[in-house]
N, C-alpha and C positions, 0 to 999 in steps of 0.2 A: 402541733403547737403545744408549747409548754403550759401546763396547768398547775398552779401552786397548790400544794397540799396544806390544808388548814392546820394550825398548830393544835397540839393536844390541849384539852380542857379538863378540869376536874370532872370525874365521873367516867372518863374514857378508860379503856382497858389497856394495860401494858403487859405483854407476854414476856416471860423470862424462860430461857432454856439454856442448857449447856451445849455448845456446838464444838467444844474442844475439851479443855481440862475440866476435871470434876470440881465441884464446889460443895462445901458442907453447909448444912442449915445454919450453923452458928456464924459462918462467914457471911452468908447472904442475908441474914435477918436484919441487920441495920439498913440495907438497901430496901427491903420490903417495907419496913416500918416508915422510912422516909417517903417512899412513893405513896404509901397509904395516907400518911399525914398530909401530903400535898393534895389528896383527894382522888387519886387514881385507884382503879381496881386492878390489883396485881393477880395475874393468872400464871401459874407455874406449869411447866411442861410435866407430862405424866411421869417422866423418868428423871426429874430434876436432880435428885440426889443419888442417882445410880452411879456406879463406878466400875470401870473396866481398865485395870492398871492405872495409868495417869489420866485416862479419859473420863468424861462424864457419861458413862454407859457405853454400850456397843455402838458401832457405826449405825446399825439399824435403829436403835433406840434414839440416838441423837437426831437422825434424819426424820424419824417419825414425829418427834417433838417439834422440830422446826416447821415441818409441813403442817401440822395441826394448828400451830400458833399463827402461821401466815394466813 
């Protein structure tokens, strides 16, 4: 049976991580500020600003961040 997931409410945590291309702190800052202004707690992956060529860290780092935030 399908059970609806309740919507996010201020105070909830929102986790951000790079699962593909890298991101810079400068590029991500407006998103973090907006989510914070809306009342959410922003949690960044441990390797959020890592870089491996065009990727956001190594495969291992990206997988670790995703697993930890889930």
